[in-house]
C-alpha positions, 0 to 999 in steps of 0.5 A: 481234427477227431482228436480235438473233438473227442478230447473237447467232448470228455474235457465237457464231461469234466467240467460237468462234473464240477458244475455242482458248486455251492457258493459261500461268498465271504462275509467277515475280514479282519485285518492284521499291521503285521501282514495278513488278515483272517477271511470268514465265509458264512452261507448255506448248504442243503444236503451233500454240498461242495463248497470250492475257494481259490487260493494264491498257490503262495497262500496255501500252506497259510490255508493248511495251517489255520483252515477252519470248518464248521458246518453249524446245522448237525452236519459234518465235514468229511473232507477238503481236496486241493491240488497238489504240488507235485509235478505235473508230470509225475502226476499225469503219470500215476493214472491209469491213462498216461497223456503227460506226453501229449499223445495223438488218438492212436498212442492214446489208443495204443495204451489201453490195448485189451479194453473195450470201446465203443466206435461209430466210424460210421458204422457202430462197432464194439470190441476190444483193442488189438492195436494201432498199426499203421500202413502205407497207401498208393493214390492213384493216379499221382501216385501219392503215399500217405500213411494212414493210421488202422485201429484193430478191434476184435468183435463179435463178428471177428477182427474188424480194422478201421481207419482213424480218420474215418472214426466219428466218435470213440468211447471207452465202456471201462468205467474205471479207465473212463474215471482215470482219463476224466481225472487225468483231463480234469488235472491239467486244466487245473494245472493251468492256473498257476497263479492260484488253486482250487480248494473242495470243501465236502460237507455231508449231512441234511437239509438246508444247514448254516456253514462257516469258514475261517482261515488267515492268509497273507495280505497287504499291511492296511495304512493310516494318514492323518488331516490336521487342520489348525483353526486360525484363532489361538486356541489350543484346539485342531480337527483330526482326521483319519483315514485307513487305506485298505487294499483288497487283493483277494479273489473274492469280492467283498460285498456287505463285508464286517471289516475290522482292522487291528494293529500289533504285531502278533508272530506270524509265519509260513511253514511250506505244508503244500509241497510234497515231503519225501523222506530218503529210506535205506536200501536193505539187500534181500538175505539169500541163501546158498542151496546144497549142489546135486551129489553124483553118486558112485557105484557101490561095493559089498560092505564089510567092516572097514567099509561100514565105518566109513559108511557111518561117517558119511552118514553123519556128515550127510547129517550135519548138511541136513541140519545146518539146512534145517536151521537155515529154514528155522532162522529164516521162518523165526525172522518171518515170524518177527516181521510180522509181529512188527507188522502186527505192533505197528498197525495196533500202534497207528493212529486211526482215521480223524473222527468227522468235525461236528458242530453241536452243543459246546462245538457250536459255541466254540465256532461262534466265538471263532471271531479273532478280533471284534472291534467296538464304535465315528465310523469305526470303533476302537477296542483294545485286545491285550496288546493290540487295538482294533478298529471296527469298521460300523458300516458294512464294506463293498469292495471289488477284488483288486481294488482299494478304499479309504475308511474314515476311523476318526473324525473329532477334535484333539488338543494341540497347542502351537509352538516352535521346536529348535534343535540344532541338530536339526536346523543351527538358526532357525526352529520349526513351526510345531504343536504339541498334540494330545491324543483325546480320541479315546482311542489309539492312533496306528503310526501314519503321515499327517498333512497339517493345514492352517489358515485355510492352506496348506501348510506342511507335513508331519510323522506321527508315531503309534499314539496310545490314547491320553498321550501326548506327541510333538509334531514339526510340519515347517520352518520357522523364518521368523525366528533366529536362534545363535547358539554358543558354548563355554566350558571351565574347570577346576580342582573340587576335591583331593585326598591322598590314601595309601599312598594314591593321590585321587583329585576331583576336577568339577567340568562346569558347561555353559550353553546359551541359546540367543533367541530373535522373535521378528514375529508380531506375535509371541512365540512359545520356544521349545528347545532340544538340548542333548543329554548326557547322561555322565552330566547333572543339570544345574540350570534349569532345575528341571526340563519340561520334558526329558527324552532318552537323546535330549532335555526339553525346555520351554521358554517364552520370547515376545513379538519383536524382542531377543531373548537368552535362555541359558543351560548350565551342566556339570560333570565331575571326574576323578583322577588317581595318581599313585605318589610312588612311581609318579614323576616329581615334576607332576607331584610338585604341581599339585603341592604348589596349586592353590585348588588343592587343600592345604593338608594335601600340599603338606602331605604331598610336600613330605613326601617329595622331600622323601622321594627325593632322597631315594632319587638321590640314593639310586643315583649314588649307587648308580654312579658307584656301579658304574665306576666299577664297571669302568674298572672292570672294563680297564682290567681287561685292557691291562690282561691283553697288554700283558698277555704280550709281554714276555713275564720278565720284562719291566712292563709286564711288571708295571702293567702287573702292578696296576692290576693289583692296584685297581683290584684293591680299588675295587674292592673298596668301591664293593664295600661302598657299594653295599652302604649305598644299596642298603641307603636306597632300601632305607630310603624307599622303606622310609617313602613306603611307610610314610604314605602307607600309614597316611590317609589325608583328605 
């Protein structure tokens, strides 16, 4: 169709406009174990040049946060352009010609009514578009009805109508409209790639000169794996081979790239700098002023004194209205002047456009020092960088996009002493084959899996944590079936100290814990057994005096078991638990146990016996007081019964008189008991005071 041909022609114009780009390849990559990588591009540009790079859509914020562009030959960087994250429909509607709704040729021409076009149909016509109209036409002899679109042009010869289907080509002569259409089509082409976005970097300068582009972007974490080869002879030595696993998930092929691998956790975050951010603003209503209504004046009358008075008052009223109108106009002028003053202040305070980036003199030196992590020297050399360490791959790396590679970083002999490792929490009866590995490579090793080979065959897998140079680590890789361990535990408790201070008995108990490991070596060679015994912060180690090594969770003890023999290894620990008992409120039976225990010092037992004697006196006095109180309460209840009986009898009857006498006798008895009650209370207080005074002034150890 003619429409398709016209659009393809315009798209070709767009493509030709983008064709003058300069390639600047990636030459340096620094991968971090925190999930980011630094990419550096180096190359040359000539004159005014444009360098185009592609970034993943989700990586645009990282690019905007970290991009560094340097022209090292005296030129400048004029701008960095990229496609906005604004919705496509909204972006297309911002151009002079709206193609967001995929318009037909007729709809497109209808948008540019009044614009001048050059049409070839088949003769060449130049004119301004009046409009596009639809017309119904009948085709004989079948009398078929078709819809025909006609383009109306105002030419130098007058208005001419051209059927759209006869148009072979059409061109906008207005350069501005033509540019708007080209930009809209270019945006449409770019938007089809939803996974990546193009970034154009514009350089301005003269002659050929070097440029550098660097940025941080998300990248896979580089990983390590190791191979540990143990020899047949019982030497404390093994060969360690380490490999770095690197993935190129970027949109660039790595050709002879200078690669550095950095371990560490630098702080890195993502802030959305790519999505347009709009702020809501308050809507303010424009101030409006009411106008005066036009007046209709009545017919005048002959003036006299009274009328003159009325006329003067009317003039004053009109003058007041005029003054109010002048005041309102003055306020509006004042508001306008204040608005202009604020605008001028805002313009004065606004920052100027950022200066062009130059790389001359000191700037060029600072740019040359931009390398974020440089390695030092195997296949890779290692260097500490602050809290990080890095491996610099000595040989340039070539790795196509979407490919991965294994790169050797360590290959040398290390110290490795074989032993068996027993931990009851891992396996109850068998230890594990393991070794003490010393990092004698002079390089820090990143955490990773270790495949162990022994005697020319696979022996098992181990896991290695981050391993600084010169450090020593324990590895286990298989179950040692030729050694069995039978653990057993026992404990005992006894009082080791007792004292009384101010009525408080403090008893210290010593708890002894004995753990024995019965080890049977069924192999034909001696075994070095490393026992991991649980560490408890509240226990003191008695035997052995010192462990071979201590961790936050375990003591590590080493013992040697000869071939075909059975040995026993014992660990003894103690814990002292203090217990405090207040003597005054305590049960006599509990105190009696300590007073008769042979583990308690004799002085303490003697004091406890006297305290028990005095406490018994208190108990006896309290019991007598309680019994007397209960006797009085019983008599009170009996008196209540007597009073109820008396209420039912005649006052002159013998029964009433008998109950009356009984009530008087009971009251006399209560009075006598009340006197004894006061004495009993004093006796209880005295017994308690004797006990408190005895205990309060006593200190026995």
